[in-house]
N, C-alpha and C positions, 0 to 999 in steps of 0.2 A: 502495500499500501504505500502509494507518495503519499509525504509531507504535506498540510494545509494551504489554499490556496493563497495570495494577498484578501480577496471577498470574501474569505473565510477570518481572517482574524479581523477585518471587518466590525462583519458579524460578532463574533465573538463581542470585541470593544461594545458594542451597540447593547447587546443584551448585558453584559457586566455594567455600563449606565443606567439602563432602566432596571436593571436588579438592585442596585447604589437607591435610586431613586424612592423605587416600594417601601427600601430597609430606612431609611430616612420619612417616608412615608408613616413607619410604623406595623409593617410586612415585618412575622416573624424572620427569623433567622434561619427555622427551620426551612418553614419554606420558598425561603427565595434562596437557600444551596439548592433545594428538591429541584425548583424549578432552572437552574443556573444546572445542572445536572442534566436534565431534561434534555432541555436545551443544546446541549455538545451533544448527547447521543443524539438530536436530529439530525444533526448536522453532520456524525460522522458516518452516516446510515445511507445520507446524502453523497455523500461521499463516495461511500462503498456501492451506491446503485452509480452512480456518472461513472465509475470504473469499469463496471461489470458494464454496461455500454458498451464501453470504449473497446473496451478490448472483445465480444461481441461484432461489434462494426469493425472493426480488423480482422476479425476472422478466423 
C-alpha cells in the first residue's frame, strides 16, 4: 500500500480542526476520538479501494 497523498493530509487536517472545534464546544473527549478514528478508517478504506480499482484497470 502506498503512503497517503497530499489531499489525504489536507482531509486529515480538516477533520482534526473540526474535532478541535467540537471539543471547544463541549463534545466529550471520547466522542471526539471515536470520530477521529472513524474518519481515519474511512480515508484508509477509500485509499485501498482506489488502489484496488487502479490495479484492476492496469490488468
